[in-house]
A tleap script that builds the chain and sets N, CA, C and O, in Angstrom:
source leaprc.protein.ff14SB
mol = sequence {
  NLYS ALA PHE SER ALA ASN TYR ASN LEU ALA
  SER ALA ALA GLY THR VAL ASP TYR THR GLY
  VAL GLY PHE GLN PRO THR ALA CYS VAL ILE
  TYR THR CYS ARG GLU GLY ALA ALA GLY LEU
  SER SER ILE GLY PHE LEU ASP SER SER GLY
  GLY GLY TYR GLY ILE ALA ASP TYR HIE ASN
  VAL VAL ALA ASN GLY HIE ALA ALA ASN GLY
  VAL ASN GLU ILE GLY PHE TYR GLY THR SER
  GLY ASN HIE VAL LEU GLY ASN THR THR PHE
  ILE SER ASP GLY VAL ARG VAL VAL TRP THR
  LYS ASN GLY SER LEU SER GLY THR ALA GLY
  LEU ILE PHE LEU CYS LEU CLYS
}
set mol.1.N position { 25.737 -27.557 50.432 }
set mol.1.CA position { 24.304 -27.553 50.202 }
set mol.1.C position { 23.896 -28.926 49.672 }
set mol.1.O position { 24.558 -29.492 48.802 }
set mol.2.N position { 22.817 -29.438 50.198 }
set mol.2.CA position { 22.274 -30.717 49.741 }
set mol.2.C position { 21.046 -30.462 48.891 }
set mol.2.O position { 20.247 -29.575 49.190 }
set mol.3.N position { 20.897 -31.246 47.827 }
set mol.3.CA position { 19.695 -31.164 47.006 }
set mol.3.C position { 19.478 -32.504 46.323 }
set mol.3.O position { 20.382 -33.335 46.240 }
set mol.4.N position { 18.258 -32.694 45.836 }
set mol.4.CA position { 17.923 -33.952 45.173 }
set mol.4.C position { 17.416 -33.691 43.765 }
set mol.4.O position { 16.975 -32.589 43.440 }
set mol.5.N position { 17.487 -34.720 42.938 }
set mol.5.CA position { 17.029 -34.643 41.553 }
set mol.5.C position { 16.665 -36.052 41.108 }
set mol.5.O position { 16.927 -37.026 41.813 }
set mol.6.N position { 16.065 -36.147 39.944 }
set mol.6.CA position { 15.739 -37.440 39.335 }
set mol.6.C position { 16.364 -37.519 37.959 }
set mol.6.O position { 16.661 -36.499 37.338 }
set mol.7.N position { 16.564 -38.759 37.481 }
set mol.7.CA position { 17.046 -38.986 36.122 }
set mol.7.C position { 16.340 -40.216 35.569 }
set mol.7.O position { 16.252 -41.246 36.238 }
set mol.8.N position { 15.841 -40.100 34.347 }
set mol.8.CA position { 15.172 -41.209 33.677 }
set mol.8.C position { 16.236 -42.112 33.070 }
set mol.8.O position { 16.900 -41.723 32.110 }
set mol.9.N position { 16.407 -43.308 33.615 }
set mol.9.CA position { 17.445 -44.229 33.153 }
set mol.9.C position { 17.215 -44.726 31.731 }
set mol.9.O position { 18.140 -45.249 31.110 }
set mol.10.N position { 16.011 -44.575 31.203 }
set mol.10.CA position { 15.726 -44.983 29.830 }
set mol.10.C position { 16.222 -43.948 28.821 }
set mol.10.O position { 16.251 -44.219 27.620 }
set mol.11.N position { 16.611 -42.764 29.302 }
set mol.11.CA position { 17.093 -41.710 28.405 }
set mol.11.C position { 18.368 -42.143 27.696 }
set mol.11.O position { 19.137 -42.963 28.198 }
set mol.12.N position { 18.567 -41.571 26.522 }
set mol.12.CA position { 19.807 -41.805 25.796 }
set mol.12.C position { 20.949 -41.110 26.546 }
set mol.12.O position { 20.710 -40.292 27.434 }
set mol.13.N position { 22.176 -41.442 26.183 }
set mol.13.CA position { 23.331 -40.793 26.776 }
set mol.13.C position { 23.268 -39.294 26.514 }
set mol.13.O position { 22.726 -38.861 25.497 }
set mol.14.N position { 23.818 -38.508 27.421 }
set mol.14.CA position { 23.815 -37.064 27.241 }
set mol.14.C position { 24.330 -36.359 28.475 }
set mol.14.O position { 24.763 -37.001 29.432 }
set mol.15.N position { 24.282 -35.045 28.455 }
set mol.15.CA position { 24.792 -34.215 29.539 }
set mol.15.C position { 23.637 -33.497 30.234 }
set mol.15.O position { 22.762 -32.932 29.578 }
set mol.16.N position { 23.642 -33.525 31.561 }
set mol.16.CA position { 22.629 -32.834 32.351 }
set mol.16.C position { 23.342 -31.984 33.399 }
set mol.16.O position { 24.218 -32.473 34.113 }
set mol.17.N position { 22.959 -30.700 33.487 }
set mol.17.CA position { 23.468 -29.814 34.524 }
set mol.17.C position { 22.468 -29.764 35.673 }
set mol.17.O position { 21.296 -29.451 35.468 }
set mol.18.N position { 22.930 -30.072 36.873 }
set mol.18.CA position { 22.117 -29.979 38.082 }
set mol.18.C position { 22.561 -28.709 38.804 }
set mol.18.O position { 23.649 -28.667 39.378 }
set mol.19.N position { 21.724 -27.680 38.776 }
set mol.19.CA position { 22.112 -26.355 39.249 }
set mol.19.C position { 21.265 -25.905 40.443 }
set mol.19.O position { 20.369 -26.616 40.898 }
set mol.20.N position { 21.576 -24.712 40.932 }
set mol.20.CA position { 20.844 -24.146 42.052 }
set mol.20.C position { 21.608 -24.210 43.359 }
set mol.20.O position { 21.057 -23.894 44.414 }
set mol.21.N position { 22.871 -24.615 43.307 }
set mol.21.CA position { 23.676 -24.729 44.516 }
set mol.21.C position { 24.012 -23.348 45.079 }
set mol.21.O position { 24.060 -23.167 46.296 }
set mol.22.N position { 24.246 -22.375 44.193 }
set mol.22.CA position { 24.572 -21.031 44.645 }
set mol.22.C position { 26.058 -20.744 44.713 }
set mol.22.O position { 26.460 -19.626 45.036 }
set mol.23.N position { 26.884 -21.745 44.411 }
set mol.23.CA position { 28.343 -21.576 44.381 }
set mol.23.C position { 28.933 -22.705 43.549 }
set mol.23.O position { 28.259 -23.696 43.267 }
set mol.24.N position { 30.196 -22.551 43.156 }
set mol.24.CA position { 30.863 -23.650 42.457 }
set mol.24.C position { 31.449 -24.580 43.515 }
set mol.24.O position { 32.320 -24.172 44.283 }
set mol.25.N position { 30.983 -25.815 43.561 }
set mol.25.CA position { 31.471 -26.747 44.584 }
set mol.25.C position { 32.960 -27.054 44.409 }
set mol.25.O position { 33.512 -26.936 43.315 }
set mol.26.N position { 33.591 -27.447 45.509 }
set mol.26.CA position { 34.955 -27.962 45.461 }
set mol.26.C position { 35.002 -29.440 45.844 }
set mol.26.O position { 36.025 -30.104 45.676 }
set mol.27.N position { 33.889 -29.940 46.359 }
set mol.27.CA position { 33.765 -31.360 46.688 }
set mol.27.C position { 32.281 -31.715 46.678 }
set mol.27.O position { 31.420 -30.873 46.932 }
set mol.28.N position { 32.005 -32.990 46.377 }
set mol.28.CA position { 30.609 -33.431 46.316 }
set mol.28.C position { 30.521 -34.910 46.639 }
set mol.28.O position { 31.352 -35.708 46.206 }
set mol.29.N position { 29.507 -35.261 47.403 }
set mol.29.CA position { 29.145 -36.660 47.655 }
set mol.29.C position { 27.812 -36.874 46.958 }
set mol.29.O position { 26.898 -36.061 47.087 }
set mol.30.N position { 27.705 -37.973 46.218 }
set mol.30.CA position { 26.499 -38.242 45.428 }
set mol.30.C position { 25.981 -39.635 45.784 }
set mol.30.O position { 26.680 -40.632 45.600 }
set mol.31.N position { 24.759 -39.694 46.291 }
set mol.31.CA position { 24.113 -40.983 46.550 }
set mol.31.C position { 23.011 -41.170 45.527 }
set mol.31.O position { 22.234 -40.250 45.271 }
set mol.32.N position { 22.939 -42.351 44.943 }
set mol.32.CA position { 21.929 -42.618 43.919 }
set mol.32.C position { 21.277 -43.976 44.154 }
set mol.32.O position { 21.887 -44.890 44.708 }
set mol.33.N position { 20.033 -44.085 43.723 }
set mol.33.CA position { 19.368 -45.381 43.721 }
set mol.33.C position { 18.248 -45.365 42.682 }
set mol.33.O position { 17.665 -44.318 42.401 }
set mol.34.N position { 17.958 -46.520 42.125 }
set mol.34.CA position { 16.788 -46.622 41.255 }
set mol.34.C position { 15.603 -46.867 42.158 }
set mol.34.O position { 15.554 -47.853 42.893 }
set mol.35.N position { 14.659 -45.967 42.096 }
set mol.35.CA position { 13.522 -46.016 42.995 }
set mol.35.C position { 12.710 -47.295 42.805 }
set mol.35.O position { 12.365 -47.663 41.682 }
set mol.36.N position { 12.414 -47.958 43.905 }
set mol.36.CA position { 11.587 -49.154 43.878 }
set mol.36.C position { 12.292 -50.404 43.412 }
set mol.36.O position { 11.627 -51.391 43.098 }
set mol.37.N position { 13.629 -50.406 43.351 }
set mol.37.CA position { 14.345 -51.584 42.858 }
set mol.37.C position { 15.537 -51.891 43.753 }
set mol.37.O position { 16.324 -51.003 44.079 }
set mol.38.N position { 15.661 -53.130 44.140 }
set mol.38.CA position { 16.827 -53.553 44.904 }
set mol.38.C position { 18.007 -53.758 43.965 }
set mol.38.O position { 17.829 -54.099 42.796 }
set mol.39.N position { 19.198 -53.551 44.475 }
set mol.39.CA position { 20.386 -53.866 43.693 }
set mol.39.C position { 20.823 -52.804 42.710 }
set mol.39.O position { 21.678 -53.079 41.869 }
set mol.40.N position { 20.275 -51.600 42.775 }
set mol.40.CA position { 20.700 -50.542 41.856 }
set mol.40.C position { 20.925 -49.261 42.646 }
set mol.40.O position { 20.036 -48.414 42.739 }
set mol.41.N position { 22.123 -49.125 43.215 }
set mol.41.CA position { 22.460 -47.923 43.960 }
set mol.41.C position { 23.963 -47.696 43.871 }
set mol.41.O position { 24.730 -48.605 43.554 }
set mol.42.N position { 24.365 -46.458 44.160 }
set mol.42.CA position { 25.791 -46.150 44.179 }
set mol.42.C position { 26.039 -44.940 45.058 }
set mol.42.O position { 25.128 -44.172 45.369 }
set mol.43.N position { 27.293 -44.789 45.451 }
set mol.43.CA position { 27.730 -43.591 46.146 }
set mol.43.C position { 29.032 -43.153 45.492 }
set mol.43.O position { 29.919 -43.965 45.228 }
set mol.44.N position { 29.127 -41.845 45.234 }
set mol.44.CA position { 30.307 -41.335 44.556 }
set mol.44.C position { 30.860 -40.115 45.255 }
set mol.44.O position { 30.163 -39.439 46.012 }
set mol.45.N position { 32.131 -39.844 44.988 }
set mol.45.CA position { 32.844 -38.729 45.598 }
set mol.45.C position { 33.631 -38.008 44.519 }
set mol.45.O position { 34.235 -38.646 43.657 }
set mol.46.N position { 33.627 -36.700 44.557 }
set mol.46.CA position { 34.355 -35.890 43.589 }
set mol.46.C position { 34.996 -34.722 44.321 }
set mol.46.O position { 34.378 -34.124 45.202 }
set mol.47.N position { 36.248 -34.390 43.956 }
set mol.47.CA position { 36.875 -33.212 44.548 }
set mol.47.C position { 37.345 -32.260 43.456 }
set mol.47.O position { 37.232 -32.561 42.267 }
set mol.48.N position { 37.875 -31.105 43.869 }
set mol.48.CA position { 38.214 -30.055 42.908 }
set mol.48.C position { 39.385 -30.417 42.007 }
set mol.48.O position { 39.613 -29.733 41.009 }
set mol.49.N position { 40.134 -31.466 42.322 }
set mol.49.CA position { 41.221 -31.889 41.445 }
set mol.49.C position { 40.685 -32.543 40.181 }
set mol.49.O position { 41.434 -32.789 39.236 }
set mol.50.N position { 39.380 -32.826 40.168 }
set mol.50.CA position { 38.774 -33.513 39.027 }
set mol.50.C position { 38.768 -35.014 39.197 }
set mol.50.O position { 38.241 -35.743 38.356 }
set mol.51.N position { 39.351 -35.472 40.279 }
set mol.51.CA position { 39.361 -36.909 40.536 }
set mol.51.C position { 38.111 -37.338 41.263 }
set mol.51.O position { 37.704 -36.699 42.234 }
set mol.52.N position { 37.504 -38.396 40.814 }
set mol.52.CA position { 36.305 -38.895 41.447 }
set mol.52.C position { 36.335 -40.403 41.555 }
set mol.52.O position { 37.058 -41.081 40.824 }
set mol.53.N position { 35.541 -40.917 42.476 }
set mol.53.CA position { 35.460 -42.356 42.693 }
set mol.53.C position { 34.019 -42.732 42.972 }
set mol.53.O position { 33.257 -41.936 43.522 }
set mol.54.N position { 33.653 -43.923 42.600 }
set mol.54.CA position { 32.315 -44.406 42.869 }
set mol.54.C position { 32.330 -45.859 43.297 }
set mol.54.O position { 33.205 -46.630 42.904 }
set mol.55.N position { 31.354 -46.217 44.104 }
set mol.55.CA position { 31.133 -47.606 44.491 }
set mol.55.C position { 29.681 -47.906 44.161 }
set mol.55.O position { 28.772 -47.243 44.661 }
set mol.56.N position { 29.468 -48.903 43.324 }
set mol.56.CA position { 28.117 -49.221 42.868 }
set mol.56.C position { 27.743 -50.642 43.251 }
set mol.56.O position { 28.588 -51.536 43.293 }
set mol.57.N position { 26.468 -50.831 43.527 }
set mol.57.CA position { 25.919 -52.164 43.769 }
set mol.57.C position { 25.948 -52.923 42.448 }
set mol.57.O position { 25.372 -52.477 41.456 }
set mol.58.N position { 26.614 -54.056 42.441 }
set mol.58.CA position { 26.819 -54.872 41.233 }
set mol.58.C position { 26.031 -56.182 41.332 }
set mol.58.O position { 26.280 -57.129 40.586 }
set mol.59.N position { 25.078 -56.217 42.266 }
set mol.59.CA position { 24.379 -57.464 42.600 }
set mol.59.C position { 23.674 -58.103 41.399 }
set mol.59.O position { 23.601 -59.329 41.313 }
set mol.60.N position { 23.159 -57.298 40.482 }
set mol.60.CA position { 22.447 -57.867 39.333 }
set mol.60.C position { 23.377 -58.544 38.333 }
set mol.60.O position { 22.918 -59.243 37.429 }
set mol.61.N position { 24.685 -58.338 38.494 }
set mol.61.CA position { 25.666 -58.978 37.616 }
set mol.61.C position { 26.352 -60.128 38.353 }
set mol.61.O position { 26.459 -61.237 37.828 }
set mol.62.N position { 26.813 -59.855 39.568 }
set mol.62.CA position { 27.459 -60.856 40.418 }
set mol.62.C position { 26.780 -60.797 41.786 }
set mol.62.O position { 26.769 -59.744 42.423 }
set mol.63.N position { 26.226 -61.895 42.233 }
set mol.63.CA position { 25.485 -61.906 43.500 }
set mol.63.C position { 26.297 -61.273 44.616 }
set mol.63.O position { 27.448 -61.641 44.848 }
set mol.64.N position { 25.685 -60.319 45.303 }
set mol.64.CA position { 26.286 -59.618 46.434 }
set mol.64.C position { 27.576 -58.878 46.084 }
set mol.64.O position { 28.399 -58.609 46.959 }
set mol.65.N position { 27.750 -58.548 44.798 }
set mol.65.CA position { 28.966 -57.865 44.362 }
set mol.65.C position { 28.830 -56.358 44.352 }
set mol.65.O position { 27.727 -55.813 44.312 }
set mol.66.N position { 29.979 -55.696 44.387 }
set mol.66.CA position { 30.054 -54.240 44.274 }
set mol.66.C position { 31.164 -53.903 43.288 }
set mol.66.O position { 32.127 -54.657 43.148 }
set mol.67.N position { 31.028 -52.780 42.612 }
set mol.67.CA position { 32.036 -52.336 41.659 }
set mol.67.C position { 32.623 -51.022 42.138 }
set mol.67.O position { 31.890 -50.052 42.333 }
set mol.68.N position { 33.935 -50.974 42.332 }
set mol.68.CA position { 34.628 -49.730 42.661 }
set mol.68.C position { 35.163 -49.163 41.364 }
set mol.68.O position { 35.703 -49.896 40.535 }
set mol.69.N position { 35.015 -47.853 41.183 }
set mol.69.CA position { 35.325 -47.244 39.902 }
set mol.69.C position { 36.047 -45.932 40.126 }
set mol.69.O position { 35.601 -45.112 40.928 }
set mol.70.N position { 37.151 -45.719 39.436 }
set mol.70.CA position { 37.894 -44.474 39.520 }
set mol.70.C position { 37.594 -43.529 38.384 }
set mol.70.O position { 38.306 -42.542 38.203 }
set mol.71.N position { 36.555 -43.805 37.610 }
set mol.71.CA position { 36.198 -42.963 36.466 }
set mol.71.C position { 34.797 -42.391 36.622 }
set mol.71.O position { 34.600 -41.187 36.457 }
set mol.72.N position { 33.832 -43.228 36.935 }
set mol.72.CA position { 32.429 -42.811 37.038 }
set mol.72.C position { 31.987 -42.773 38.487 }
set mol.72.O position { 32.082 -43.763 39.211 }
set mol.73.N position { 31.498 -41.600 38.898 }
set mol.73.CA position { 31.034 -41.446 40.269 }
set mol.73.C position { 29.639 -42.023 40.478 }
set mol.73.O position { 29.239 -42.283 41.613 }
set mol.74.N position { 28.899 -42.224 39.394 }
set mol.74.CA position { 27.539 -42.762 39.460 }
set mol.74.C position { 27.477 -44.026 38.618 }
set mol.74.O position { 27.965 -44.044 37.488 }
set mol.75.N position { 26.880 -45.086 39.160 }
set mol.75.CA position { 26.766 -46.325 38.397 }
set mol.75.C position { 25.504 -47.096 38.729 }
set mol.75.O position { 25.185 -47.329 39.895 }
set mol.76.N position { 24.791 -47.488 37.681 }
set mol.76.CA position { 23.630 -48.376 37.801 }
set mol.76.C position { 23.900 -49.580 36.912 }
set mol.76.O position { 24.036 -49.438 35.696 }
set mol.77.N position { 23.980 -50.770 37.512 }
set mol.77.CA position { 24.279 -51.973 36.754 }
set mol.77.C position { 23.090 -52.918 36.805 }
set mol.77.O position { 22.714 -53.407 37.870 }
set mol.78.N position { 22.503 -53.167 35.644 }
set mol.78.CA position { 21.429 -54.148 35.535 }
set mol.78.C position { 22.057 -55.504 35.276 }
set mol.78.O position { 23.139 -55.799 35.783 }
set mol.79.N position { 21.391 -56.318 34.499 }
set mol.79.CA position { 21.978 -57.596 34.119 }
set mol.79.C position { 23.221 -57.325 33.282 }
set mol.79.O position { 23.400 -56.217 32.778 }
set mol.80.N position { 24.063 -58.308 33.134 }
set mol.80.CA position { 25.346 -58.139 32.460 }
set mol.80.C position { 25.200 -57.395 31.126 }
set mol.80.O position { 24.417 -57.790 30.262 }
set mol.81.N position { 25.956 -56.329 30.983 }
set mol.81.CA position { 25.927 -55.541 29.749 }
set mol.81.C position { 24.983 -54.358 29.797 }
set mol.81.O position { 25.136 -53.430 29.002 }
set mol.82.N position { 24.014 -54.353 30.698 }
set mol.82.CA position { 23.081 -53.229 30.829 }
set mol.82.C position { 23.546 -52.319 31.959 }
set mol.82.O position { 23.580 -52.725 33.121 }
set mol.83.N position { 23.901 -51.096 31.612 }
set mol.83.CA position { 24.308 -50.168 32.662 }
set mol.83.C position { 24.114 -48.725 32.217 }
set mol.83.O position { 24.075 -48.420 31.025 }
set mol.84.N position { 23.993 -47.851 33.202 }
set mol.84.CA position { 23.983 -46.403 33.006 }
set mol.84.C position { 25.018 -45.849 33.968 }
set mol.84.O position { 24.966 -46.110 35.170 }
set mol.85.N position { 25.970 -45.074 33.425 }
set mol.85.CA position { 27.050 -44.518 34.228 }
set mol.85.C position { 27.046 -43.005 34.131 }
set mol.85.O position { 26.639 -42.445 33.113 }
set mol.86.N position { 27.494 -42.346 35.177 }
set mol.86.CA position { 27.577 -40.895 35.182 }
set mol.86.C position { 28.945 -40.416 35.620 }
set mol.86.O position { 29.446 -40.817 36.671 }
set mol.87.N position { 29.549 -39.556 34.812 }
set mol.87.CA position { 30.828 -38.937 35.137 }
set mol.87.C position { 30.553 -37.474 35.458 }
set mol.87.O position { 29.913 -36.785 34.664 }
set mol.88.N position { 31.020 -36.987 36.600 }
set mol.88.CA position { 30.642 -35.663 37.069 }
set mol.88.C position { 31.806 -34.674 37.039 }
set mol.88.O position { 32.970 -35.045 37.187 }
set mol.89.N position { 31.452 -33.400 36.843 }
set mol.89.CA position { 32.377 -32.282 36.972 }
set mol.89.C position { 31.618 -31.138 37.640 }
set mol.89.O position { 30.388 -31.148 37.703 }
set mol.90.N position { 32.360 -30.160 38.135 }
set mol.90.CA position { 31.732 -29.005 38.761 }
set mol.90.C position { 31.494 -27.899 37.738 }
set mol.90.O position { 32.297 -27.694 36.827 }
set mol.91.N position { 30.388 -27.197 37.902 }
set mol.91.CA position { 30.093 -26.004 37.119 }
set mol.91.C position { 29.829 -24.865 38.100 }
set mol.91.O position { 29.790 -25.089 39.309 }
set mol.92.N position { 29.651 -23.660 37.598 }
set mol.92.CA position { 29.587 -22.478 38.470 }
set mol.92.C position { 28.467 -22.530 39.498 }
set mol.92.O position { 28.570 -21.883 40.541 }
set mol.93.N position { 27.399 -23.279 39.239 }
set mol.93.CA position { 26.241 -23.290 40.127 }
set mol.93.C position { 25.792 -24.703 40.478 }
set mol.93.O position { 24.637 -24.912 40.851 }
set mol.94.N position { 26.704 -25.686 40.361 }
set mol.94.CA position { 26.292 -27.044 40.666 }
set mol.94.C position { 27.196 -28.104 40.081 }
set mol.94.O position { 28.421 -27.983 40.093 }
set mol.95.N position { 26.555 -29.163 39.560 }
set mol.95.CA position { 27.265 -30.344 39.092 }
set mol.95.C position { 26.771 -30.718 37.692 }
set mol.95.O position { 25.569 -30.712 37.429 }
set mol.96.N position { 27.697 -31.040 36.811 }
set mol.96.CA position { 27.366 -31.529 35.464 }
set mol.96.C position { 27.618 -33.028 35.444 }
set mol.96.O position { 28.672 -33.498 35.870 }
set mol.97.N position { 26.635 -33.776 34.943 }
set mol.97.CA position { 26.780 -35.221 34.803 }
set mol.97.C position { 26.720 -35.576 33.324 }
set mol.97.O position { 25.761 -35.240 32.629 }
set mol.98.N position { 27.749 -36.252 32.860 }
set mol.98.CA position { 27.758 -36.797 31.504 }
set mol.98.C position { 27.350 -38.263 31.635 }
set mol.98.O position { 28.095 -39.088 32.164 }
set mol.99.N position { 26.155 -38.565 31.143 }
set mol.99.CA position { 25.576 -39.901 31.256 }
set mol.99.C position { 25.955 -40.741 30.039 }
set mol.99.O position { 25.916 -40.262 28.906 }
set mol.100.N position { 26.323 -42.000 30.285 }
set mol.100.CA position { 26.522 -42.973 29.208 }
set mol.100.C position { 25.610 -44.160 29.488 }
set mol.100.O position { 25.291 -44.467 30.637 }
set mol.101.N position { 25.204 -44.810 28.422 }
set mol.101.CA position { 24.257 -45.912 28.582 }
set mol.101.C position { 24.625 -47.058 27.661 }
set mol.101.O position { 25.058 -46.855 26.527 }
set mol.102.N position { 24.446 -48.265 28.170 }
set mol.102.CA position { 24.619 -49.464 27.365 }
set mol.102.C position { 23.459 -50.400 27.695 }
set mol.102.O position { 23.219 -50.702 28.864 }
set mol.103.N position { 22.755 -50.850 26.694 }
set mol.103.CA position { 21.655 -51.773 26.923 }
set mol.103.C position { 20.344 -51.056 27.172 }
set mol.103.O position { 20.136 -49.935 26.707 }
set mol.104.N position { 19.458 -51.713 27.914 }
set mol.104.CA position { 18.076 -51.234 28.024 }
set mol.104.C position { 17.625 -50.992 29.463 }
set mol.104.O position { 16.459 -51.218 29.787 }
set mol.105.N position { 18.507 -50.546 30.306 }
set mol.105.CA position { 18.131 -50.249 31.688 }
set mol.105.C position { 17.101 -49.121 31.720 }
set mol.105.O position { 17.215 -48.159 30.961 }
set mol.106.N position { 16.102 -49.230 32.585 }
set mol.106.CA position { 15.059 -48.204 32.659 }
set mol.106.C position { 14.674 -47.973 34.114 }
set mol.106.O position { 15.168 -48.648 35.017 }
set mol.107.N position { 13.790 -47.014 34.323 }
set mol.107.CA position { 13.334 -46.665 35.664 }
set mol.107.C position { 13.758 -45.255 36.010 }
set mol.107.O position { 14.427 -44.584 35.225 }
set mol.108.N position { 13.363 -44.813 37.189 }
set mol.108.CA position { 13.703 -43.471 37.654 }
set mol.108.C position { 14.794 -43.555 38.706 }
set mol.108.O position { 14.662 -44.267 39.702 }
set mol.109.N position { 15.871 -42.821 38.473 }
set mol.109.CA position { 16.963 -42.767 39.446 }
set mol.109.C position { 16.737 -41.566 40.351 }
set mol.109.O position { 16.490 -40.456 39.879 }
set mol.110.N position { 16.822 -41.796 41.638 }
set mol.110.CA position { 16.840 -40.710 42.598 }
set mol.110.C position { 18.283 -40.350 42.899 }
set mol.110.O position { 19.105 -41.228 43.161 }
set mol.111.N position { 18.593 -39.066 42.862 }
set mol.111.CA position { 19.962 -38.586 43.073 }
set mol.111.C position { 19.966 -37.623 44.260 }
set mol.111.O position { 19.103 -36.750 44.347 }
set mol.112.N position { 20.914 -37.770 45.162 }
set mol.112.CA position { 21.081 -36.820 46.251 }
set mol.112.C position { 22.527 -36.330 46.192 }
set mol.112.O position { 23.473 -37.117 46.246 }
set mol.113.N position { 22.671 -35.014 46.080 }
set mol.113.CA position { 23.987 -34.386 46.009 }
set mol.113.C position { 24.250 -33.628 47.305 }
set mol.113.O position { 23.371 -32.919 47.795 }
set mol.114.N position { 25.434 -33.765 47.859 }
set mol.114.CA position { 25.887 -32.946 48.961 }
set mol.114.C position { 27.109 -32.193 48.446 }
set mol.114.O position { 28.199 -32.758 48.363 }
set mol.115.N position { 26.929 -30.921 48.102 }
set mol.115.CA position { 27.984 -30.099 47.530 }
set mol.115.C position { 28.610 -29.234 48.616 }
set mol.115.O position { 27.910 -28.613 49.415 }
set mol.116.N position { 29.944 -29.205 48.631 }
set mol.116.CA position { 30.688 -28.437 49.634 }
set mol.116.C position { 31.479 -27.342 48.951 }
set mol.116.O position { 31.949 -27.499 47.824 }
set mol.117.N position { 31.618 -26.228 49.654 }
set mol.117.CA position { 32.345 -25.080 49.117 }
set mol.117.C position { 33.830 -25.262 49.274 }
set mol.117.O position { 34.604 -24.391 48.877 }
savepdb mol mol.pdb
quit
């Protein structure tokens, strides 16, 4: 099942449950972008083993750079030191994201989840 959500990047770190899937996923693809801004997007993958990977646009830190990550499936990188990261796990009806934040990144993140049974 595919669904979309938003996240306020100015929010403090915390946990958000994205629910309504109708089943506990065993795999998920997550595409994210900061709406209206170039250079802030990522794509992440998570499976039932708990292992996840993400590739984030790192352009605001290193020109034309990307960051591959084996810990956070979601990544928004502003100027050096400013970032919002999301680590995901599955819950009975969707996906839980534990958000961490460093610095003053802001804006609205658009999130698209593709959850598989």
